[in-house]
N, C-alpha and C positions, 0 to 999 in steps of 0.2 A: 803038838798043839801050840807050844810057846812060840815057835818060829812063825806060825801062821798069824798069831795075834800080833807079834812084833812087826811083821811086814804090813799088816793092815793098818796099825796105828801109826807106823812110820809114814805111810802115804796120806793118812787122814786122821789126825789126832782127835778130831771131833766125832769119830765114829762111836756109836753107843754100844754099851755092853749087850744090849738087846740085839742090835744088828750083828754084832760079832757072834753071839750065840746062835743066831739063825744061820750064819755063814758056816760055822764050824760044827753045827749039830750037837751042841752041848748046852747046858743050862746057863742062864744069865748069871746065876750065883757062882758057877764054876769059872766063868770068864772073869768076873770081878775078883774072885779069890786069886786067880792066876796073875792078874795085873797087879794086885796089891803085893803079892809075893815078889814079883819082879821089881817093883818099886823098892821094897825093903832090901833086896839083894843088889840094888844099884844097877840092875840091868837096864831098867827104864830110869833115866836121869832127869827127865823133864819133858815138857810138851811145848816146844817153841812153835811160833807161828812164822811161816815164810811170807815175807813182805817184799813186794817189788818197789823199792824206794824210789826208783826212777819215775814212777807214776804219781808220786806225791810232791808236795811243796818242799819237803825236807831235803836239805843239801847234805849229801853223805858221800864220802870218798872211802873206797876200800883199797887196801894195799896188801900185797903178799911180800913178806920180808924173809929173805933167805939168810940164815944165820949160821956161822961156824963158831963152835964153842969148844972149850976145853972141858972134857968130862971130869967130874970130881971123883976122887978115890972113894970107892965103896958105895957111891950113889949114882955113878954114871951120869946120865943126862937128866935124871929125874929132878934133882934139886934146882938146877937152873931153869928147867921147864916150868916147875912150880912157881918159881919166883917171877917168871915172865907172865904166866897166865893169871897172876893176881892183879895185874894192871887192868884198870877199867876199859882201856882202849882195845884190849886184846879180845878178839872174838874166838880164836882157835889157835892151838899150838900142836904141831905134829913133829914127831921124830921121824926123819926120812933118811933114805939111803941116797947116795950120789955125792955130788960135789959140796954139799953143805949138810949140816946136822939137823937143824930145826927149820920148819916152815911156820911162820907166824902170820895169821890173818888179823889185821887191825882195821878199825873203822874210825873215821874222824870227820869233822865238818869241812876240812880243806886239806890240800896237799901240804900246806904250810904247817898245819896242826900235826899231821903225820910225821913230817920232817922233824918237828920239835920233839915228838915222842922218841924218835929214833936217836936223835943227837943228845937229848937231855936225860932220857930214862933207860933206853935199851943199850946203846953203845957203851956207856960208862960201866956197866956191870962187869965185874972182874973176870968172869969166865968167857965173855964175848971176845972172839978174835976178829970177826969181820961181819958186816951186814951188806945186803944188796936189796934195795927196795924196788918193787915193781908195782905200779899203780894199775888197778883194774879199770879198763876203759868202758867195758860193757859186759853185763852178765846175761848169759843166754839160758843157763840151766843151773839150778842150785838145789841141793838136797833131793835130787831125782826129779825135780819139777821144772818144766820149761817156764821161763820168765818172759818170753816173747811170743808173739802170735806165730801161726804157721808160716813157713817160708812161702813166698809167692812164686808162681811159675816163672821160669826164666823169660824175661820180656825182650831179650835180644832177638833180632830178626834172623830167621833161619835162611842160610844161603846154600843153595844146592848147585852142583856143577852142571 
């Protein structure tokens, strides 16, 4: 039951307990109790709204920063990840496998603002070995939701032999 509730609210955080109860065949009170329990257990950490900022007047730049770090004795990557995610500019921090250790998603008003974050706040941290910043040019899908309209049919002329 928990998985079904989580999948439903992940797709639509505005779904009501009444609608969930009808979908799952349980009482509304049982749904509310389960959601409350998952909030207390930090399984449900919040209810963010997915916004397509490209359709607003707000100027917003997103960057993905690849970071190599020195893990700390006894704490691994957790302490440096915690230090990084406390910055207001940071939207997400992930421990990843591959050629770098952390992937950081940050948002700012301009590329210059993001560059300043990297040079003034991120790179000087003692555990940081190197960074590589990639700017997001266009978002197509986020949190499982498409941010663009349906793709148009291929408008190129068909040529037959």
